[in-house]
C-alpha positions in Angstrom: 119.1 92.0 34.2 118.2 94.5 36.8 115.7 94.0 39.7 113.5 96.7 38.1 113.5 94.9 34.8 112.6 91.6 36.6 109.9 93.2 38.5 108.4 94.8 35.4 108.4 91.4 33.6 106.7 89.8 36.6 104.0 92.4 36.8 103.4 92.2 33.0 103.1 88.4 33.2 100.7 88.6 36.1 98.5 91.2 34.4 98.5 89.4 31.1 98.4 91.0 27.7 96.3 94.0 26.8 95.7 92.6 23.4 94.5 89.2 22.1 97.0 86.4 22.2 97.3 82.8 20.9 97.0 79.7 22.9 100.1 77.5 23.3 98.7 75.1 20.7 98.1 77.9 18.2 101.6 79.3 19.0 103.2 75.9 18.3 101.3 75.7 14.9 102.4 79.2 13.8 106.0 79.3 15.3 107.8 78.2 12.1 106.1 81.0 10.1 106.8 83.6 12.8 110.5 82.6 12.8 110.7 82.5 9.0 109.2 86.0 8.7 111.4 87.3 11.5 114.6 86.0 9.8 113.5 87.3 6.4 113.2 90.8 7.8 109.5 91.0 7.5 107.0 92.0 10.1 106.3 88.9 12.1 103.6 90.6 14.1 101.6 91.4 11.0 102.2 87.8 9.6 101.1 86.1 12.9 98.9 88.5 14.9 98.8 87.9 18.7 102.0 85.9 18.7 104.1 88.5 20.4 101.6 88.8 23.3 101.7 85.1 23.8 105.5 84.9 23.7 105.6 87.8 26.2 103.4 85.9 28.7 104.5 82.3 28.1 108.1 81.5 29.1 107.9 78.0 27.7 106.8 79.2 24.2 109.2 82.1 24.3 112.0 79.6 25.0 110.8 77.5 22.0 110.8 80.6 19.8 114.3 81.7 20.9 115.7 78.1 20.3 114.0 77.7 16.9 115.2 81.2 15.9 118.8 80.4 16.8 118.7 77.0 15.2 117.2 78.3 11.9 119.5 81.3 11.8 122.6 79.1 12.4 121.4 76.6 9.7 120.9 79.4 7.2 124.3 81.0 7.9 126.7 80.7 5.0 129.3 77.9 5.4 132.9 78.6 4.7 
């Protein structure tokens, strides 16, 4: 990552989202659905409104999302 990219992420995190977002508890409750819709090629932001804003501003939940996404994608991969 570049210094400019890091600075932009820091500023965005400090300012918070411009749109509504979920709480961490709500995020945790909806994370499976968000991952499933993402992997199915659907529109996860339509399926779980306000999730993206939360994931953008919450590094812990974003890490959970990335981990779950990678796990489910690997588990769904065809076996040879």
